[in-house]
C-alpha atoms as one frame of an Amber mdcrd trajectory, in Angstrom:
protein
-161.069 -23.480 263.998-161.305 -21.340 260.865-164.009 -21.197 258.229-162.229
 -21.473 254.855-163.899 -20.953 251.464-162.435 -22.006 248.107-163.833 -20.129
 245.082-163.186 -21.465 241.589-164.915 -22.285 238.296-164.923 -26.083 238.599
-164.825 -28.759 241.293-162.707 -31.126 239.194-159.607 -28.984 239.697-160.400
 -28.626 243.414-160.513 -32.406 243.797-157.530 -33.162 241.558-155.182 -30.430
 242.808-156.435 -29.371 246.277-157.616 -32.701 247.689-154.611 -33.187 249.962
-154.747 -29.561 251.143-158.438 -29.965 252.012-157.696 -33.191 253.910-154.915
 -31.431 255.828-157.050 -28.399 256.703-160.040 -30.532 257.762-157.790 -32.737
 259.912-156.611 -29.560 261.661-160.214 -28.832 262.656-161.084 -26.224 260.025
-164.462 -25.893 258.326-164.045 -26.152 254.548-166.347 -24.912 251.781-166.002
 -24.822 247.995-168.041 -22.456 245.830-168.266 -23.600 242.192-170.712 -25.120
 239.694-172.074 -28.443 240.937-170.713 -31.513 239.148-169.767 -35.166 239.671
-166.885 -34.183 241.965-169.226 -32.642 244.549-169.923 -35.897 246.453-166.210
 -36.773 246.419-165.375 -33.449 248.043-168.240 -33.815 250.511-166.684 -37.134
 251.579-163.494 -35.236 252.413-165.483 -32.909 254.665-165.699 -30.010 252.194
-169.192 -28.495 251.909-170.280 -27.449 248.412-171.940 -24.102 247.666-173.161
 -24.339 244.064-172.994 -21.279 241.820-173.322 -20.831 238.062-170.100 -19.706
 236.332-169.606 -19.350 232.566-165.996 -20.499 232.295-165.397 -19.523 228.691
-167.106 -16.171 228.131-167.441 -12.767 229.715-171.039 -11.559 229.633-171.893
  -8.335 231.508-175.342  -9.534 232.594-174.254 -13.033 233.664-171.127 -11.723
 235.349-173.092  -9.073 237.239-175.335 -11.848 238.550-172.227 -13.835 239.534
-170.816 -10.866 241.473-174.162 -10.474 243.244-174.210 -14.191 244.066-170.687
 -13.981 245.486-171.787 -10.998 247.586-174.751 -12.947 248.979-172.701 -16.104
 249.646-169.823 -14.296 251.329-172.141 -12.090 253.383-174.063 -15.109 254.626
-171.133 -17.482 255.188-168.730 -14.921 256.718-165.589 -17.008 256.060-162.368
 -16.270 257.927-160.416 -16.539 254.678-161.222 -17.060 250.982-158.911 -18.848
 248.540-159.688 -17.600 245.015-158.653 -19.579 241.941-159.248 -19.008 238.204
-160.026 -15.697 236.505-163.585 -15.028 237.663-162.877 -16.144 241.207-159.849
 -13.849 241.317-161.592 -10.855 239.716-165.124 -11.067 241.080-164.829 -12.910
 244.390-161.624 -10.972 245.073-163.454  -7.697 244.511-166.343  -8.740 246.790
-163.943  -9.929 249.504-162.289  -6.511 249.384-165.639  -4.729 249.726-166.659
  -6.905 252.673-163.262  -6.797 254.378-162.720 -10.562 254.222-159.078 -11.761
 254.076-158.369 -13.558 250.814-155.697 -14.972 248.538-155.667 -14.912 244.734
-153.695 -17.708 243.051-152.373 -16.810 239.598-151.643 -20.262 238.204-150.901
 -19.017 234.685-152.282 -16.273 232.480-152.738 -18.378 229.339-154.231 -16.210
 226.598-156.153 -13.980 229.040-154.409 -10.766 228.032-154.022 -11.518 224.306
-157.327 -10.068 223.043-158.066  -6.749 221.377-156.753  -3.654 223.227-160.123
  -2.586 224.656-160.947  -6.051 225.967-157.440  -6.422 227.392-157.708  -3.067
 229.171-161.005  -4.109 230.757-159.576  -7.460 231.876-156.532  -5.759 233.390
-158.810  -3.455 235.342-160.857  -6.417 236.602-157.717  -8.202 237.787-156.442
  -5.003 239.398-159.675  -4.588 241.381-159.680  -8.279 242.317-156.086  -8.155
 243.591-156.074  -4.688 245.152-157.008  -5.709 248.709-155.744  -9.292 248.681
-153.919 -10.515 251.761-151.633 -12.361 249.346-151.465 -12.692 245.587-149.746
 -16.007 244.917-147.876 -16.629 241.657-146.545 -19.846 240.174-143.700 -18.235
 238.257-141.590 -15.098 237.991-142.795 -14.154 234.506-146.432 -13.833 235.579
-145.411 -11.821 238.644-143.333  -9.486 236.470-146.245  -9.054 234.038-148.607
  -8.052 236.854-146.080  -5.606 238.314-145.009  -4.099 234.981-148.619  -3.556
 233.918-149.660  -2.108 237.306-152.229  -4.851 237.840-150.531  -5.496 241.158
-149.646  -2.300 243.021-148.746  -3.609 246.478-146.100  -5.938 247.875-148.404
  -8.546 249.392-147.374 -11.269 246.983-145.440 -14.515 247.109-144.329 -17.344
 244.843-145.530 -20.937 245.263-144.117 -22.588 242.181-146.309 -25.677 241.895
-149.314 -27.495 243.253-147.104 -30.586 243.256-147.972 -34.145 242.347-149.320
 -36.897 244.576-146.349 -39.248 244.406-148.395 -42.039 245.989-150.777 -41.859
 243.026-148.354 -41.096 240.196-145.765 -43.802 240.533-143.158 -45.179 238.144
-143.888 -48.249 236.065-141.304 -50.413 234.283-139.988 -48.554 231.250-141.447
 -49.899 227.964-139.418 -52.683 226.448-136.781 -51.868 223.852-138.586 -54.020
 221.279-141.767 -51.936 221.430-142.430 -48.977 219.103-141.062 -45.725 220.545
-144.217 -44.078 221.854-144.859 -40.367 222.400-147.868 -39.042 224.309-149.580
 -35.648 224.667-152.221 -34.564 227.197-153.944 -31.171 227.383-157.077 -29.358
 226.379-157.052 -29.504 222.593-156.049 -25.954 221.753-153.643 -24.543 219.170
-151.803 -22.693 221.953-151.270 -25.977 223.810-149.137 -27.091 220.859-151.471
 -29.629 219.270-150.614 -28.505 215.708-146.898 -28.975 216.379-147.513 -32.394
 217.942-149.617 -33.442 214.934-147.046 -32.288 212.382-144.186 -33.909 214.276
-146.201 -37.148 214.410-146.782 -37.031 210.638-143.104 -36.424 209.859-141.775
 -38.961 212.355-144.217 -41.686 211.254-143.117 -41.175 207.651-139.423 -41.570
 208.530-139.806 -43.970 211.474-142.918 -46.144 210.936-142.139 -48.149 214.092
-143.367 -45.327 216.358-146.664 -44.508 218.047-148.322 -41.226 219.052-151.148
 -40.792 221.570-153.272 -37.694 222.206-155.371 -37.219 225.351-157.568 -34.209
 225.940-160.953 -32.591 225.733-162.029 -30.493 222.758-163.821 -27.449 224.171
-163.589 -24.382 221.969-161.649 -25.213 218.798-164.089 -27.857 217.587-162.402
 -28.294 214.196-159.817 -30.520 215.872-162.317 -33.333 216.382-162.471 -34.093
 212.656-158.714 -33.561 212.252-157.763 -35.959 215.058-160.294 -38.595 214.055
-159.011 -38.475 210.471-155.403 -38.836 211.646-156.443 -41.835 213.728-158.011
 -43.452 210.638-154.723 -42.866 208.791-152.790 -44.574 211.580-150.772 -41.451
 212.412-151.922 -41.259 216.023-154.489 -42.523 218.520-156.917 -39.966 219.919
-158.329 -40.965 223.314-160.490 -37.902 224.034-160.831 -36.754 227.632-159.123
 -39.362 229.808-160.051 -39.683 233.473-156.743 -41.353 234.341-153.667 -40.521
 232.251-151.397 -42.958 234.076-151.861 -46.058 231.865-150.997 -44.110 228.714
-148.059 -42.346 230.380-146.776 -45.722 231.566-147.014 -47.109 228.024-145.089
 -44.122 226.633-141.359 -43.772 226.167-141.592 -39.976 226.204-144.085 -37.188
 226.896-143.984 -34.635 224.058-145.531 -31.292 225.015-145.059 -28.288 222.666
-147.314 -25.856 224.565-146.802 -22.094 224.406-150.084 -21.344 226.183-148.752
 -19.361 229.125-148.773 -22.143 231.705-148.409 -21.537 235.417-146.575 -24.821
 235.806-147.940 -27.590 233.681-149.296 -30.476 235.732-149.030 -33.301 233.197
-145.336 -32.637 232.624-144.875 -33.184 236.349-147.079 -36.300 236.255-144.947
 -37.692 233.430-141.802 -37.114 235.491-143.409 -38.800 238.516-144.185 -41.784
 236.261-140.468 -41.825 235.322-140.985 -40.722 231.748-138.629 -38.383 229.884
-140.166 -35.196 228.473-139.657 -32.985 225.432-141.096 -29.510 225.863-140.660
 -25.852 224.963-138.380 -23.364 226.668-141.307 -21.324 227.976-142.662 -20.359
 231.368-144.596 -23.198 232.979-142.848 -25.906 230.946-139.123 -25.304 231.314
-139.386 -25.773 235.102-140.047 -29.497 234.623-137.292 -30.263 232.113-133.532
 -30.034 232.467-132.163 -30.244 228.940-130.233 -33.470 228.405-131.045 -34.712
 231.922-134.672 -35.834 231.906-135.489 -34.877 228.327-134.970 -32.109 225.821
-135.856 -28.431 226.064-136.379 -26.767 222.682-137.323 -23.273 221.430-141.047
 -22.580 221.752-143.226 -22.819 218.613-140.287 -24.269 216.633-141.743 -27.279
 214.860-138.420 -28.236 213.262-136.749 -28.185 216.684-139.448 -30.445 218.152
-139.033 -32.853 215.221-135.268 -32.873 215.748-135.675 -33.511 219.476-138.124
 -36.370 218.869-135.785 -37.890 216.291-132.838 -37.494 218.631-134.793 -39.261
 221.364-135.745 -42.139 219.044-132.082 -42.689 218.176-130.809 -42.589 221.754
-129.408 -45.909 222.985-131.942 -47.694 225.166-129.602 -47.300 228.151-129.743
 -43.493 227.768-133.544 -43.564 227.619-133.489 -45.545 230.874-131.108 -42.993
 232.393-133.442 -40.121 231.449-136.336 -42.088 232.930-134.519 -42.419 236.257
-133.595 -38.722 236.176-137.230 -37.732 235.581-138.293 -39.633 238.697-135.460
 -38.110 240.733-136.535 -34.610 239.670-140.149 -35.367 240.617-139.151 -36.574
 244.080-136.968 -33.527 244.638-139.196 -30.745 243.304-142.738 -31.998 242.662
-143.937 -33.693 245.847-147.395 -32.356 246.721-146.804 -32.914 250.448-144.291
 -30.067 250.358-146.718 -27.651 248.706-149.593 -28.585 251.035-147.364 -27.596
 253.954-146.470 -24.297 252.278-150.147 -23.458 251.664-151.196 -24.483 255.160
-148.544 -22.198 256.637-149.577 -19.304 254.381-153.229 -19.671 255.448-152.196
 -19.815 259.116-150.076 -16.673 258.676-152.941 -14.721 257.074-155.402 -15.824
 259.749-152.932 -14.724 262.434-152.446 -11.337 260.733-156.186 -10.737 260.709
-157.027 -11.737 264.293
């Protein structure tokens, strides 16, 4: 039996994306812990047999005083718990817990799920962040990447200077939870949906402008936006105003995206954020919905152009409009064909069971190496 600790900045992602892995590891007799800020997902994880170690993490900002306290807290927690292996997720878990694990000689993995805008700041800030990631990854038993582009970035920028890395290209989707529903009837308005944190880099401006242009030319269409507004608060007024105009429906943060995906003809996702591999694109495929997305890392992996949707140049608003218009004008039989292809792709490449097995084997390998 091994003592396994998950370190991250939020329990919601642990429950949504690691639930099946936790169940698998607990069933194998391991002792599971998760270190993150306490929230409503804590009792759900406790029910799975995962013990919660609460810690305060500022997800959005880097503050030297607060982050020093976080490093000290990680040192205390890891020294007391003495886990056999630590699984670090998200930037501060990777940088700070990774560093502490290295100091204490605890085997650990760092999972780079996507770099987003992490390295896009001013040169001094970027240099500091690179150094933090370097120190967090330096003694890792494995650094796990979701895609080749992120791996190349880490190697080219000397953030990763050893060969203890691997690629696990998805967390997968629970295909028992995300299931296909009958495709919307031909008589209904062609409906496009979007789900993400409401950020410019997630493509919300492109989605909005495409919705405006399409609604003007094709009034018998609908657009739905799901997602939480965290940092770029100006979007609240913008989206509410567009809803009043009848351009789109803004649902805010949605606990369960499935009903809206099922009511959609197509999932339109113009993100250029720097995704690891976008989850909602995979959920849309599992629900048998065609997708339109950008030809960028983290998105292109879930769309085969002309097969289960359309892949268009990133940040190209005109191209997204053209793809949406092309989709609207497809014969209904072709929409149904794309729907079936989306589901086939999900079953082939997005089944979470497969990725749980890969992670379980990786953990077993690291534990064996460190006996």
